[in-house]
C-alpha positions as CSV (number, residue, x, y, z in Angstrom):
1,X,51.5,-25.6,44.1
2,X,49.6,-23.9,41.3
3,X,49.8,-24.8,37.7
4,X,49.7,-21.1,36.5
5,X,51.2,-20.4,33.1
6,X,52.1,-17.1,31.5
7,X,50.4,-16.5,28.2
8,X,51.4,-13.6,25.9
9,X,48.4,-12.2,24.0
10,X,47.8,-9.4,21.5
11,X,44.4,-7.9,22.2
12,X,43.2,-5.0,20.1
13,X,46.9,-4.4,19.0
14,X,48.1,-4.2,22.6
15,X,50.4,-6.7,24.3
16,X,49.1,-8.4,27.5
17,X,50.5,-11.2,29.6
18,X,47.8,-13.4,31.1
19,X,48.5,-15.7,34.0
20,X,46.3,-18.7,34.5
21,X,46.0,-22.5,34.5
22,X,44.2,-22.9,31.2
23,X,45.9,-24.5,28.2
24,X,47.4,-22.5,25.4
25,X,44.7,-23.8,23.0
26,X,42.0,-22.5,25.4
27,X,43.7,-19.1,25.7
28,X,44.2,-18.8,22.0
29,X,40.5,-19.5,21.4
30,X,39.6,-16.9,24.1
31,X,41.9,-14.2,22.6
32,X,40.6,-14.9,19.1
33,X,37.0,-14.5,20.3
34,X,37.8,-11.3,22.3
35,X,39.5,-9.8,19.2
36,X,36.5,-10.7,17.0
37,X,34.0,-9.2,19.4
38,X,36.1,-6.0,19.8
39,X,36.3,-5.7,16.0
40,X,32.5,-6.1,15.8
41,X,32.0,-3.4,18.4
42,X,34.4,-1.1,16.4
43,X,32.3,-1.7,13.3
44,X,28.9,-1.2,15.1
45,X,30.0,1.8,17.1
46,X,33.3,3.3,15.9
47,X,32.9,6.4,18.2
48,X,33.4,4.2,21.3
49,X,36.8,4.3,23.0
50,X,38.8,1.2,23.7
51,X,37.7,1.5,27.4
52,X,34.1,1.8,26.4
53,X,34.3,-1.2,24.1
54,X,36.1,-3.2,26.8
55,X,33.5,-2.3,29.5
56,X,30.7,-3.4,27.1
57,X,32.4,-6.7,26.4
58,X,32.9,-7.3,30.1
59,X,29.2,-6.6,30.8
60,X,28.2,-8.9,27.9
61,X,30.6,-11.6,29.2
62,X,29.1,-11.5,32.7
63,X,25.6,-11.5,31.4
64,X,26.4,-14.6,29.3
65,X,28.0,-16.2,32.3
66,X,24.9,-15.6,34.5
67,X,22.6,-16.9,31.8
68,X,24.7,-20.1,31.5
69,X,24.8,-20.5,35.3
70,X,21.0,-20.3,35.4
71,X,20.8,-22.9,32.6
72,X,23.0,-25.2,34.6
73,X,20.9,-24.8,37.7
74,X,17.7,-25.5,35.7
75,X,19.3,-28.6,34.1
76,X,20.6,-29.9,37.4
77,X,17.0,-29.5,38.8
78,X,15.6,-31.4,35.8
79,X,18.2,-34.2,36.4
80,X,17.3,-34.4,40.0
81,X,13.6,-34.7,39.2
82,X,14.2,-37.3,36.5
83,X,16.5,-39.2,38.9
84,X,13.9,-39.1,41.6
85,X,11.2,-40.3,39.2
86,X,13.4,-43.1,38.0
87,X,14.4,-44.4,41.4
88,X,10.9,-45.7,42.4
89,X,10.5,-47.4,39.1
90,X,13.8,-49.3,39.6
91,X,12.6,-50.3,43.1
92,X,9.2,-51.3,41.7
93,X,10.8,-53.5,39.1
94,X,13.0,-55.4,41.5
95,X,10.0,-55.9,43.9
96,X,7.9,-57.2,41.0
97,X,10.8,-59.6,40.0
98,X,11.0,-60.9,43.6
99,X,7.2,-61.5,43.8
100,X,7.3,-63.3,40.5
101,X,10.2,-65.5,41.7
102,X,8.2,-66.2,44.9
103,X,5.2,-67.4,43.0
104,X,7.2,-69.6,40.6
105,X,10.1,-71.1,42.6
106,X,12.9,-72.6,40.7
107,X,13.3,-76.4,40.7
């Protein structure tokens, strides 16, 4: 069973019902950001239609998403490298501890 909720939103003075599983706080933040960006586009290029502004915002959103996904991939690769570098050091420390214990046995 899905946890989809219906969320009523006013975007660029038009009523929409959005269905999804995000919280109302999340959706409110998204709607506020969408309205801010639409308003900025109106100021920058008032000759654009609602459809044109919407398409430009969609292109911008997908571009941002792809950039973030690439950043995540790069960070995951760095984490993997750092984890791999750390693993031998951990093994080296435990083998050094064992050899020290072998040389100086406890009484």
